[in-house]
C-alpha positions as CSV (number, residue, x, y, z in Angstrom):
1,M,108.8,90.3,96.0
2,E,109.0,87.5,98.5
3,S,107.0,84.3,97.7
4,K,105.2,82.4,100.4
5,P,104.7,78.6,100.3
6,S,101.2,77.3,99.5
7,T,99.1,76.3,102.5
8,T,96.7,74.2,100.6
9,W,97.8,71.0,102.3
10,V,97.4,72.7,105.7
11,T,93.8,73.5,104.9
12,R,93.1,70.0,103.8
13,S,94.6,68.5,106.9
14,A,92.8,70.9,109.1
15,M,89.5,69.9,107.5
16,L,90.2,66.2,108.0
17,V,91.1,66.8,111.6
18,L,88.1,68.9,112.3
19,M,85.8,66.3,110.6
20,I,87.1,63.5,112.9
21,V,86.8,65.6,116.0
22,V,83.2,66.7,115.2
23,I,82.0,63.1,114.3
24,D,83.7,61.8,117.4
25,Q,82.2,64.3,119.8
26,V,78.7,64.2,118.2
27,T,78.6,60.4,118.6
28,K,79.8,60.6,122.2
29,V,77.1,63.3,123.1
30,I,74.4,61.0,121.6
31,V,75.6,58.1,123.7
32,L,75.7,60.3,126.8
33,K,72.2,61.6,126.2
34,T,70.5,58.3,125.2
35,M,72.4,55.5,127.1
36,Y,73.3,54.8,130.7
37,K,76.7,53.5,131.8
38,G,77.0,49.8,131.3
39,Q,74.1,49.6,128.9
40,S,74.6,47.4,125.8
41,I,72.6,47.3,122.6
42,A,73.2,44.5,120.1
43,L,73.6,45.5,116.5
44,L,75.0,42.3,114.9
45,G,74.4,39.7,117.6
46,D,77.3,39.3,120.0
47,W,79.9,40.4,117.4
48,L,79.0,44.2,117.3
49,K,77.2,46.1,120.0
50,L,76.9,49.5,121.5
51,T,78.2,49.4,125.1
52,F,78.6,52.6,127.0
53,T,81.7,52.6,129.2
54,E,84.1,55.3,130.5
55,N,87.8,54.6,130.1
56,P,90.2,56.4,132.5
57,G,93.3,54.8,130.9
58,I,94.6,54.7,127.3
59,A,93.6,52.5,124.4
60,F,91.4,49.5,125.3
61,G,91.3,50.4,129.0
62,M,95.1,50.0,129.7
63,Q,96.4,52.2,132.5
64,F,99.8,53.3,133.5
65,G,99.2,56.2,135.9
66,P,96.6,58.5,137.3
67,P,94.1,60.2,134.9
68,A,95.7,63.6,135.2
69,L,99.1,62.3,134.2
70,I,97.6,60.4,131.2
71,S,95.8,63.6,130.2
72,I,99.0,65.7,130.4
73,L,101.0,63.2,128.5
74,S,98.3,62.9,125.8
75,L,98.3,66.7,125.4
76,V,102.1,66.8,125.1
77,A,102.0,64.0,122.5
78,T,99.4,65.8,120.5
79,I,101.4,69.0,120.4
80,L,104.4,67.0,119.1
81,I,102.2,65.5,116.4
82,V,101.1,69.0,115.3
83,V,104.7,70.2,115.1
84,Y,105.8,67.1,113.2
85,L,102.8,67.3,110.8
86,Y,103.5,71.0,110.1
87,N,107.2,70.2,109.2
88,V,106.6,67.2,107.0
89,G,103.0,67.5,105.8
90,G,103.8,69.0,102.5
91,I,106.1,66.1,101.4
92,Y,103.8,63.1,100.8
93,G,100.0,63.2,100.8
94,P,99.2,59.6,102.0
95,Y,101.6,60.0,104.9
96,R,100.1,63.3,105.8
97,I,96.6,61.8,105.8
98,G,97.7,59.2,108.3
99,L,99.2,61.8,110.6
100,S,96.1,64.0,110.3
101,M,93.9,61.0,111.3
102,V,96.0,60.3,114.4
103,L,95.9,64.0,115.3
104,G,92.1,64.1,114.9
105,G,91.6,61.1,117.1
106,A,94.0,62.3,119.7
107,L,92.2,65.7,119.9
108,G,88.9,63.9,120.2
109,N,90.0,61.9,123.2
110,I,91.8,64.9,124.8
111,I,88.5,66.8,124.9
112,D,87.1,63.9,127.0
113,R,90.1,63.8,129.3
114,V,90.3,67.5,129.9
115,F,86.6,68.6,130.0
116,Y,84.3,65.7,130.4
117,G,85.1,65.2,134.1
118,K,84.2,68.8,134.8
119,I,81.1,68.8,132.6
120,L,79.6,65.5,133.8
121,Y,80.8,65.2,137.4
122,D,82.1,68.6,138.3
123,D,85.6,67.2,138.8
124,P,88.7,69.3,138.2
125,L,90.0,69.7,134.7
126,F,92.2,66.9,133.2
127,L,90.4,64.2,135.3
128,G,87.9,63.2,132.7
129,K,87.4,59.8,131.3
130,V,87.1,58.8,127.6
131,V,83.6,57.8,126.4
132,D,83.8,54.4,124.6
133,F,80.8,52.7,123.1
134,I,81.7,50.7,119.9
135,H,81.9,47.2,121.2
136,V,83.5,44.7,118.8
137,N,83.8,41.0,119.9
138,V,86.9,40.1,117.9
139,W,87.6,36.6,119.4
140,R,87.2,34.6,122.6
141,G,88.6,31.2,123.5
142,I,91.6,29.3,124.9
143,V,95.0,30.7,123.9
144,P,97.3,28.1,122.3
145,D,99.9,26.8,124.6
146,S,102.7,27.8,122.2
147,I,102.0,31.5,123.0
148,P,104.2,32.7,126.0
149,V,102.5,34.0,129.2
150,L,98.9,33.7,127.9
151,G,99.1,30.1,126.6
152,G,96.4,27.8,127.9
153,K,94.3,30.7,129.4
154,Y,90.9,31.8,128.4
155,L,91.0,35.2,126.7
156,A,88.2,37.4,125.3
157,L,89.2,40.1,122.9
158,F,86.3,42.6,123.0
159,P,87.7,46.1,122.7
160,I,85.3,48.9,123.4
161,W,86.4,52.0,121.6
162,N,85.1,55.2,119.8
163,V,85.4,57.1,116.6
164,A,88.6,58.8,117.8
165,D,90.2,55.4,118.6
166,M,89.3,54.1,115.1
167,A,90.9,57.2,113.5
168,I,94.1,56.7,115.4
169,V,94.3,53.0,114.5
170,V,93.6,53.6,110.8
171,G,96.1,56.6,110.9
172,V,98.9,54.6,112.5
173,A,98.3,51.8,109.9
174,G,98.6,54.4,107.1
175,I,101.8,55.8,108.5
176,L,103.4,52.4,108.8
177,F,102.2,51.5,105.3
178,F,103.4,54.7,103.6
179,Q,106.5,55.5,105.6
180,R,108.8,53.9,103.1
181,G,107.5,56.0,100.3
182,F,107.7,59.1,102.5
183,H,111.4,58.5,103.5
184,E,112.3,57.8,99.8
185,L,110.9,61.2,98.9
186,V,112.8,62.8,101.8
187,E,116.0,61.3,100.5
188,K,115.3,62.4,96.9
189,G,114.5,65.9,98.2
190,Q,117.8,66.1,100.0
191,A,119.5,65.1,96.8
192,G,117.5,67.7,94.8
193,E,115.4,65.1,93.0
194,V,112.0,65.7,94.5
195,P,109.4,64.4,91.9
196,A,107.0,66.9,90.6
197,F,103.9,65.0,91.9
198,T,104.8,65.6,95.6
199,D,103.2,68.5,97.4
200,R,106.6,69.9,98.3
201,A,107.7,70.0,94.8
202,S,104.5,71.6,93.6
203,E,104.8,74.2,96.2
204,E,108.4,75.0,95.2
205,V,107.4,75.2,91.5
206,A,104.6,77.5,92.4
207,T,106.9,79.9,94.2
208,V,109.5,80.2,91.5
209,P,109.5,84.0,90.6
210,S,108.8,85.1,87.1
211,P,111.8,86.2,84.9
212,N,111.0,89.9,85.7
213,E,110.7,89.3,89.4
214,K,113.5,88.8,91.9
215,G,112.9,86.2,94.6
216,P,114.7,86.1,97.9
217,G,118.4,85.2,97.4
218,I,118.0,84.9,93.6
219,K,120.0,87.1,91.4
220,V,118.4,87.9,88.1
221,T,120.9,88.9,85.5
222,Q,120.2,90.1,82.0
223,P,122.3,88.7,79.2
224,E,125.1,90.9,78.1
225,T,124.8,92.5,74.7
226,A,127.9,92.7,72.8
227,E,128.8,96.3,71.7
228,L,129.0,96.6,68.0
229,P,132.0,98.4,66.6
230,R,131.2,102.0,65.5
231,Q,131.2,102.3,61.8
232,A,132.5,105.3,60.1
233,S,129.8,107.5,58.6
234,G,130.2,108.9,55.2
235,D,129.4,112.3,56.6
236,G,132.0,112.1,59.4
237,D,134.8,114.7,59.9
238,H,137.8,114.4,57.6
239,T,140.9,116.4,58.2
240,G,143.2,117.0,55.3
241,K,146.4,118.8,54.6
C-alpha cells in the first residue's frame, strides 16, 4: 500500500493566502464605493490617513515599464512563488508563513492589475491599477548631507499602500528573519538528521508503513527461524538383525 504525504501544511497555507486576499479585496471595494480618487481622511492627524490613489507601478508608485508588462511579470513571479512554496513548504513553519503572506499579497494586487481596469474603466485586461489607500507619513525633512545623491534635499516619506502590500512587507521580513533556520533544517535533512518537530519530519514519520504493510521500495523481511534438529521418537522404526 503506497503512502501519501500529509497535506495539512498545504491547507493551512491556502487558508492564510485566502484570508489575505479576501481582506485585501474587501477593503479595496469599500474604498472604491465610499471614496473618490484623491480624497484623504485623517485618522491620526497627519501621521495616518486614508488616501485613495491608484498605482500603475509597483511598490510605493515606482515604475519600470508599461502596466501590461508589470502585470505579466507580477503574474510570472507569483507562479514561481507558488512552485517554490509547494516544494519547501513542509520543511519549516515560520518560513512557510512568510512565503504564504507574500503569495497572498501578490495575488491581491494581481487581481487589481488584471481585472480592475476592465471593471472600472472598461480597459483591456492586464491594464488595471492597484488601489492604494493606507497613507502613512513616516518622515519628512532635509536629508543629511552625508547620504549620497539625496543629501541636502527635502524628502517626504509617505507611502500609500494597501493590505496586500502590508502582507508582502511582513512576509519578506519573516523570510529574511527565518531563512537561516530554514537552511539549517535543509542541511540537516540532506544529512538525514531532520528534527522531529519539523513538518517534513512529521510527514515522513506519519508515512512509515506498519510492520505488516509494505511501503514503496521497502522490503519487509521476517526473521529466520532456526530449524530444530529432529529428535528420535521412542516409537520410531528400528531395524534389527
